[in-house]
C-alpha positions as CSV (number, residue, x, y, z in Angstrom):
1,X,84.2,100.3,98.4
2,X,84.8,100.5,94.6
3,X,82.4,97.7,93.7
4,X,79.6,99.2,95.6
5,X,80.0,102.5,94.0
6,X,80.9,101.9,90.2
7,X,79.0,100.3,87.3
8,X,79.9,96.6,87.1
9,X,79.7,94.8,83.8
10,X,80.3,91.2,82.5
11,X,82.6,90.3,79.7
12,X,83.3,87.0,78.0
13,X,86.7,88.3,76.6
14,X,89.9,89.3,77.9
15,X,89.0,93.0,76.9
16,X,85.8,94.9,77.5
17,X,85.1,97.4,74.8
18,X,82.3,100.0,74.4
19,X,82.0,103.1,71.9
20,X,82.7,106.4,73.6
21,X,82.0,110.0,72.4
22,X,85.0,112.6,73.0
23,X,83.8,115.8,74.8
24,X,82.9,118.7,72.8
25,X,85.7,120.9,71.9
26,X,84.1,124.3,72.7
27,X,81.0,123.3,74.9
28,X,83.2,121.3,77.2
29,X,81.1,119.2,80.0
30,X,78.0,121.1,79.7
31,X,76.6,118.2,77.4
32,X,78.7,115.4,78.8
33,X,79.2,114.2,75.3
34,X,80.4,115.2,71.8
35,X,76.7,116.0,70.5
36,X,75.7,119.5,70.6
37,X,72.2,119.9,69.3
38,X,70.4,123.0,68.1
39,X,67.0,124.2,66.8
40,X,65.8,123.5,63.1
41,X,62.5,124.3,61.2
42,X,59.8,121.8,60.4
43,X,61.7,120.8,57.2
44,X,65.4,121.2,57.9
45,X,67.3,122.8,55.1
46,X,70.6,121.3,56.1
47,X,71.9,118.7,58.6
48,X,75.1,120.2,59.9
49,X,77.4,117.8,61.7
50,X,78.3,119.5,65.0
51,X,81.6,117.4,65.1
52,X,81.2,114.6,67.6
53,X,84.2,112.6,67.7
54,X,83.8,108.7,68.2
55,X,86.5,106.8,69.9
56,X,86.9,103.2,71.3
57,X,87.0,102.7,75.2
58,X,88.6,99.5,76.2
59,X,89.5,98.0,79.7
60,X,91.9,95.1,79.8
61,X,91.0,92.2,82.2
62,X,93.6,91.5,84.9
63,X,94.1,88.7,87.3
64,X,94.1,89.0,91.0
65,X,95.2,86.1,93.5
66,X,95.5,85.4,97.1
67,X,97.3,82.2,97.9
68,X,98.2,80.1,101.1
69,X,99.2,76.6,102.0
70,X,98.1,74.9,105.1
71,X,99.0,71.6,107.0
72,X,96.8,68.7,106.5
73,X,96.9,67.8,110.1
74,X,95.6,71.2,110.9
75,X,92.6,70.7,108.4
76,X,92.0,67.2,110.0
77,X,92.2,68.3,113.7
78,X,90.6,71.6,113.6
79,X,87.2,71.8,115.5
80,X,85.9,74.0,112.8
81,X,85.8,74.1,108.9
82,X,89.3,75.4,108.2
83,X,88.9,75.3,104.4
84,X,85.7,77.4,104.6
85,X,87.4,80.0,106.8
86,X,90.3,80.4,104.6
87,X,88.0,80.7,101.5
88,X,85.9,83.6,103.2
89,X,89.1,85.2,104.7
90,X,91.0,85.1,101.4
91,X,87.9,86.4,99.5
92,X,87.8,89.3,101.7
93,X,91.6,90.1,101.1
94,X,91.2,89.7,97.4
95,X,88.4,92.3,97.6
96,X,90.7,94.7,99.3
97,X,93.4,93.8,96.7
98,X,91.0,94.8,93.7
99,X,89.9,98.0,95.7
100,X,93.6,99.2,95.9
101,X,94.3,98.8,92.1
102,X,90.9,100.1,91.2
103,X,92.1,103.2,92.8
104,X,95.9,103.3,92.5
105,X,96.8,101.2,89.4
106,X,99.3,102.7,87.3
107,X,98.2,101.0,83.9
108,X,101.3,98.9,83.6
109,X,101.0,95.4,82.1
110,X,99.8,93.8,85.3
111,X,97.7,96.6,86.8
112,X,94.5,98.3,85.6
113,X,94.6,102.3,85.1
114,X,93.1,103.2,88.5
115,X,90.8,106.1,89.2
116,X,93.6,108.4,90.8
117,X,95.6,107.9,87.4
118,X,92.7,108.4,85.1
119,X,93.6,112.0,84.3
120,X,90.6,113.8,85.9
121,X,91.0,117.4,86.7
122,X,92.4,118.5,90.0
123,X,91.5,121.4,92.4
124,X,93.6,122.7,95.2
125,X,92.4,122.0,98.9
126,X,95.7,122.7,100.6
127,X,95.1,124.4,104.1
128,X,96.7,127.1,106.1
129,X,100.0,124.8,106.3
130,X,101.6,123.5,103.0
131,X,100.7,120.2,101.8
132,X,98.0,119.6,104.6
133,X,94.2,119.6,105.0
134,X,93.9,122.2,107.9
135,X,92.9,125.6,109.0
136,X,92.7,128.0,112.0
137,X,90.2,130.2,113.5
138,X,91.8,133.3,111.8
139,X,92.6,131.6,108.4
140,X,89.9,129.7,106.4
141,X,92.3,127.0,105.0
142,X,90.9,123.9,103.5
143,X,87.2,124.6,104.3
144,X,86.2,127.0,101.5
145,X,88.4,125.1,99.1
146,X,86.4,121.7,99.7
147,X,83.2,123.6,99.1
148,X,84.8,124.9,95.8
149,X,85.9,121.3,94.8
150,X,82.3,120.2,95.0
151,X,81.1,123.0,92.8
152,X,83.8,122.4,90.3
153,X,82.0,119.1,89.4
154,X,79.8,119.7,86.5
155,X,76.1,120.1,87.3
156,X,75.0,116.8,85.5
157,X,77.0,114.6,87.9
158,X,76.3,116.4,91.2
159,X,73.1,114.6,92.0
160,X,74.9,111.1,91.7
161,X,78.1,112.3,93.2
162,X,80.0,110.6,96.1
163,X,83.0,111.7,98.2
164,X,85.9,109.3,98.6
165,X,88.9,109.7,101.0
166,X,90.9,107.9,103.5
167,X,89.6,107.6,107.2
168,X,92.5,109.8,108.3
169,X,91.5,112.5,105.8
170,X,87.9,112.4,106.9
171,X,89.2,113.0,110.5
172,X,91.3,116.2,109.3
173,X,87.9,117.5,107.7
174,X,86.1,116.8,110.9
175,X,88.7,118.8,112.7
176,X,88.2,122.1,110.6
177,X,86.8,124.8,112.4
178,X,84.8,128.1,111.7
179,X,85.9,131.7,112.7
180,X,84.4,131.0,116.1
181,X,86.4,127.8,116.8
182,X,83.4,125.6,116.2
183,X,83.6,122.5,114.0
184,X,82.9,123.5,110.5
185,X,81.6,120.1,109.5
186,X,79.2,118.4,111.9
187,X,78.0,115.1,110.1
188,X,75.0,113.4,111.6
189,X,76.1,110.6,113.8
190,X,73.5,107.9,113.2
191,X,73.6,104.8,115.3
192,X,73.2,101.5,113.5
193,X,75.2,98.6,111.6
194,X,76.5,98.2,108.3
195,X,73.5,99.7,106.6
196,X,73.8,103.1,108.3
197,X,73.9,105.9,105.7
198,X,77.2,107.4,105.1
199,X,77.8,111.2,106.4
200,X,76.9,114.0,104.1
201,X,79.6,116.4,103.3
202,X,78.6,119.7,101.2
203,X,75.7,118.0,99.6
204,X,77.1,114.5,98.9
205,X,77.8,111.2,101.0
206,X,81.2,110.6,102.1
207,X,82.8,107.1,101.9
208,X,86.4,106.0,102.9
209,X,89.0,103.6,101.6
210,X,92.4,102.8,103.3
211,X,93.8,103.0,99.9
212,X,93.2,106.7,99.2
213,X,96.3,109.1,99.7
214,X,96.8,111.2,102.8
215,X,98.1,114.6,103.2
216,X,101.6,115.4,103.9
217,X,103.0,115.1,100.4
218,X,102.8,117.8,97.8
219,X,100.0,117.3,95.1
220,X,98.7,114.0,96.8
221,X,95.0,113.4,95.5
222,X,93.4,113.3,99.1
223,X,89.8,113.9,98.0
224,X,87.7,112.6,95.1
225,X,84.1,113.8,94.3
226,X,82.4,112.3,91.3
227,X,79.7,110.2,89.9
228,X,81.3,106.7,90.2
229,X,78.8,105.0,87.9
230,X,80.9,106.7,85.1
231,X,83.7,104.3,86.2
232,X,83.5,100.6,84.9
233,X,84.5,97.3,86.6
234,X,84.6,94.6,83.9
235,X,84.2,91.0,85.4
236,X,85.6,88.3,83.3
237,X,85.5,85.6,85.9
238,X,84.1,85.9,89.5
239,X,85.6,84.7,92.8
240,X,87.1,81.1,92.4
241,X,88.6,78.9,95.1
242,X,91.0,76.2,93.8
243,X,92.3,73.6,96.4
244,X,95.4,71.5,95.5
245,X,96.1,68.5,97.8
246,X,98.4,66.8,95.6
247,X,101.4,68.8,94.6
248,X,102.6,69.3,98.3
249,X,101.8,65.8,99.4
250,X,105.5,65.1,100.2
251,X,105.2,68.0,102.9
252,X,101.7,67.0,103.7
253,X,100.4,70.4,102.9
254,X,97.3,71.6,101.0
255,X,97.4,74.8,98.8
256,X,94.6,77.0,98.4
257,X,94.3,79.6,95.4
258,X,91.6,82.4,95.5
259,X,91.2,84.2,92.0
260,X,89.3,86.5,90.2
261,X,89.7,88.2,86.7
262,X,88.3,91.9,86.3
263,X,89.3,95.2,84.7
264,X,88.8,98.8,85.7
265,X,88.5,102.0,83.8
266,X,86.9,105.4,83.9
267,X,84.7,105.8,81.0
268,X,84.1,109.6,81.6
269,X,86.8,111.4,83.4
270,X,84.7,114.6,83.3
271,X,82.6,113.1,86.0
272,X,85.3,113.4,88.6
273,X,87.4,116.1,90.3
274,X,90.4,115.3,92.5
275,X,91.2,117.7,95.5
276,X,95.0,117.9,95.9
277,X,97.2,119.3,98.8
């Protein structure tokens, strides 16, 4: 999910670095940078520095690995290509591992600083019951708070915004009702395959990830709305499959290592808002 939404960059080093401009102290997110321009005459009498603060944004590259070992008899006797299957299946697993840490990484030496720990602003979406996403016919609960969460996102990011939550959270949103007991959200149910457009929630498409937190715990970040192009995946090395049929020769086994090297960071936290319960 994250690779399909975020900006992906290539790097030849173990750290990806780009310049950044800190948000302006008084104008905030209106300009999405530290520069605040103004009017001048045909021949400006002065060039006043409006105070942009430059900083360095860096992403450390991390290593991801999926590993298994398999009997050489199985490889020789199987009616299908066991190695191709393991490479494909392991690659899918490694994609999920990346997704997990791009979202939840805590920034410790082995982990990237994931989106949920990036420091973006939070908005309450707690329902009629503590630490939940819910409502009743008589109590509006989470519904107006989800609408408010979308409109807390600054205008310049709204057109490119996407929602992200777990599938269970999507189900809870789908279960919200209006004052007459009718479903508050009625996403279009288009038939189709993998290319089917995601449902639209309050003006933005909604995607799901199994690694997003769910409700039931105070302050869990159950919803994200934002322009994911403002988050960067820095690839140092694409997916590689290494086969070792020598070091386990005594046990007649072959080892398979599937690895990638990539980093993750949120270049502009102002482009995201988190909904918490």
